[in-house]
C-alpha positions in Angstrom: -19.3 -2.5 135.9 -16.7 -5.2 135.2 -18.9 -7.6 136.8 -21.4 -7.2 134.3 -19.3 -6.4 131.3 -17.0 -9.6 131.0 -19.8 -12.1 131.4 -21.9 -10.3 128.8 -18.9 -10.3 126.4 -18.5 -14.1 127.2 -22.1 -14.9 126.6 -22.3 -12.8 123.4 -18.9 -14.8 122.1 -20.6 -18.0 123.1 -23.9 -17.1 121.3 -21.9 -16.2 118.1 -20.0 -19.5 118.0 -23.1 -21.6 118.5 -25.5 -19.8 116.3 -23.1 -19.0 113.5 -20.8 -22.2 113.4 -22.4 -24.9 115.5 -25.9 -24.4 114.6 -25.2 -23.9 110.9 -23.1 -27.3 110.8 -25.8 -29.1 112.4 -28.6 -27.9 109.9 -26.1 -28.4 107.0 -25.2 -31.9 108.3 -29.0 -32.9 108.8 -29.8 -31.6 105.1 -26.6 -33.5 103.8 -27.6 -36.8 105.3 -31.5 -36.8 104.9 -32.2 -34.6 101.9 -32.3 -35.9 98.2 -29.0 -35.3 96.7 -27.6 -34.3 99.8 -29.4 -31.2 99.8 -28.1 -29.8 96.6 -31.5 -30.1 95.0 -33.1 -32.7 92.7 -31.6 -32.8 89.3 -33.8 -34.1 86.5 -31.9 -36.0 83.9 -33.0 -37.0 80.4 -31.0 -39.3 78.1 -28.1 -38.8 80.2 -28.3 -34.7 80.3 -29.3 -32.6 83.1 -32.4 -30.7 82.0 -33.4 -28.9 85.2 -34.2 -29.1 88.9 -37.4 -30.8 90.1 -38.5 -27.9 92.4 -37.7 -25.1 89.9 -40.1 -24.5 87.2 -39.3 -23.7 83.6 -41.5 -22.3 80.8 -43.2 -24.8 78.4 -45.4 -22.7 75.8 -45.0 -24.9 72.8 -48.3 -26.7 71.9 -46.4 -30.2 72.0 -45.8 -29.8 75.8 -48.1 -29.5 78.9 -47.6 -25.8 79.7 -46.4 -24.6 83.1 -47.6 -21.9 85.3 -46.8 -18.2 84.1 -44.0 -16.7 86.3 -43.8 -13.0 87.2 -40.1 -13.3 86.7 -39.8 -15.7 83.7 -38.6 -18.4 85.9 -35.3 -16.5 86.7 -34.2 -18.3 90.0 -32.1 -15.4 91.0 -34.9 -13.2 91.0 -37.8 -15.3 92.6 -41.0 -13.3 93.4 -44.7 -12.8 92.5 -46.2 -9.9 90.4 -46.9 -7.7 93.7 -50.0 -6.6 91.8 -53.5 -7.0 93.5 -56.6 -8.5 92.0 -57.9 -5.1 91.4 -54.8 -3.8 89.4 -55.7 -3.0 85.9 -52.3 -4.0 84.4 -52.5 -7.2 86.3 -56.1 -7.8 85.0 -54.9 -7.1 81.4 -52.1 -9.5 81.7 -54.3 -12.5 83.1 -56.8 -11.8 80.3 -54.0 -11.9 77.8 -53.0 -15.3 79.2 -56.6 -16.5 79.0 -56.9 -15.3 75.3 -53.5 -17.0 74.4 -55.0 -20.3 76.0 -58.0 -20.2 74.4 -56.6 -19.6 71.0 -54.2 -22.6 71.3 -56.9 -25.0 73.1 -60.1 -24.1 71.1 -61.9 -26.9 72.8 -61.8 -25.5 76.0 -64.2 -23.1 77.5 -63.0 -20.0 79.4 -64.8 -21.4 82.5 -62.6 -24.7 82.3 -59.1 -23.1 82.7 -57.7 -23.6 86.0 -56.5 -20.4 87.8 -52.9 -21.6 87.8 -52.6 -21.6 84.1 -53.3 -17.8 83.9 -51.8 -16.6 87.3 -48.1 -16.7 88.4 -47.2 -18.2 91.7 -45.8 -16.3 94.7 -42.4 -17.5 94.0 -42.4 -17.3 90.4 -40.7 -20.7 90.3 -43.5 -23.1 90.8 -42.7 -26.4 89.0 -46.2 -27.8 89.6 -49.7 -27.6 88.1 -52.8 -29.1 89.4 -54.0 -32.5 87.6 -57.1 -30.4 86.4 -54.4 -28.1 84.5 -53.1 -31.0 82.8 -56.2 -32.7 81.8 -57.5 -29.4 80.2 -54.4 -29.6 78.0 -54.6 -33.2 76.8 -56.8 -32.4 73.6 -54.3 -30.2 72.2 -51.3 -32.3 72.8 -53.0 -35.2 71.3 -53.7 -33.3 68.1 -50.2 -31.8 67.9 -48.4 -35.2 68.7 -51.1 -37.4 67.0 -51.5 -39.4 70.3 -54.5 -41.1 71.7 -56.1 -39.0 74.4 -56.7 -41.9 76.8 -52.8 -42.7 76.7 -52.3 -39.1 77.5 -54.7 -39.2 80.2 -53.0 -42.4 81.7 -49.7 -40.6 81.5 -51.1 -37.8 83.6 -52.8 -40.0 86.0 -49.4 -41.6 86.6 -47.7 -38.2 87.1 -50.0 -37.0 90.0 -48.2 -36.6 93.3 -50.3 -37.1 96.2 -50.3 -35.1 99.3 -47.6 -36.0 101.9 -49.3 -38.6 104.0 -52.5 -38.2 102.4 -52.7 -35.0 104.6 -50.4 -32.2 103.9 -50.8 -30.1 100.4 -52.7 -30.9 97.4 -52.3 -33.3 94.5 -49.9 -31.9 91.8 -47.8 -32.6 88.9 -44.3 -31.7 87.8 -44.5 -30.3 84.6 -41.0 -30.9 83.6 -41.0 -34.7 84.6 -44.4 -34.7 82.9 -42.9 -33.4 79.8 -40.1 -35.7 79.9 -42.4 -38.7 79.9 -44.6 -37.3 77.3 -41.5 -37.1 74.9 -40.9 -40.8 75.3 -44.5 -41.7 74.4 -45.0 -43.2 70.7 
């Protein structure tokens, strides 16, 4: 029994040291060296002040800003989650319909069929900082009216904000709402 017990204990201790200490240090070191801001997250600044993180969404629901995607957890980063309700759930359908109605009230020039799905449904994480270019374009008329700006100027702003898929293959075109709204506030 001793011939099997001691090697098993040694192997267990070796695995603990390797996977708990050495492996964690390797992953942390790679993130520290290769990731932006040394793996601490991409801080977004405006006028010298921290206004958020690039990969954590925020609520924008004033007419003068591009609206972000709804969040099932109200963008609480400590409680990241989706709604966990299926597409046939009556409560979920009512919430989506309420979001559609609210969007149409604030965007009277838009038809229901023109509303991109991400503007009325929450993401799986509840922290999605991005919307599609279509979701930004559909809001241009409202923002142009409120801010008294030219629609073509806003369209150009959105065009510049579009992030392309990684290497043209991975992911979809998207726009970071926080960064777009910061650029929007700089328009005259």
